[in-house]
N, C-alpha and C positions, 0 to 999 in steps of 0.2 A: 621469429616464427619457429615453432618447435617442429620436431621431426614428423609427428602425426599430421600437422597442418600442411607441411610440405608434401607429404605423400598424398593427402587429399587434393591439394592443388594440382599435383602432377597428374592424378587420375582425371580431374576435371579437364585439364588441357588435352589429355589423350582422348577423352570422350568427344571433344569438339574437333580435334585435328584429324583423327583417323578417318571418320566418315567424310569430312570436308575434303581431304586430299583424294580420297577414293572417288567421290562424286566429281570433283574437278577433273581428275584424269579420265573418268568415264565420259564426261561431256565435252571436254576440250583437248584431251590428249592427242587425238588425231590431228588437230590443228598445229600442235607443237612438235610433232614427230621429227620434222626436218631441221628444227632449231638445235643449236649447240646446247650442251648441258647447262652452262652458266646462264644462258638466256632463258631456258625453261625454268630454272630455279628462280631467276629474277621475276618472271611473270607469276609463278606460283606464289612467291612470298609477297609480291605487290598486291595480290588479290586476297590471300588467306590470312595474312597478319592483321590487316584492318578488320576482316570478317571475325576473327577470333576475339580481338580486343573490344570491338564495338557491338557485336551481335552474339556470337557463340558463347563466350564465357559469361556475359551478363545473363543470358537465358539459363544456362546451367546453374549459375549462382541463385537465381530466383527459384528455380525448381528445388534446389537443395534447401533453401530457406523455407519453402512451403512444406517440404517433407519434415524438416526439423520442428516446425510449429506443430504439425500433426502428431509427432511422436511424444510431445510433452503432455503430461496429464492435465 
């Protein structure tokens, strides 16, 4: 994978993970307040890693493919 492809992949991951973490904390943060940090991190990763792999990134990839098709003459 070349540098440009890695940068694009990193941006796609960020596009999915930033709003996902923000929304997760908005909706469930109050329930996790009293837990220790390592338990909070465990819960967060148990939910968000599968979300990213099976839903978030595939959706972003499909959107990118549609945009790429529309740009070609």
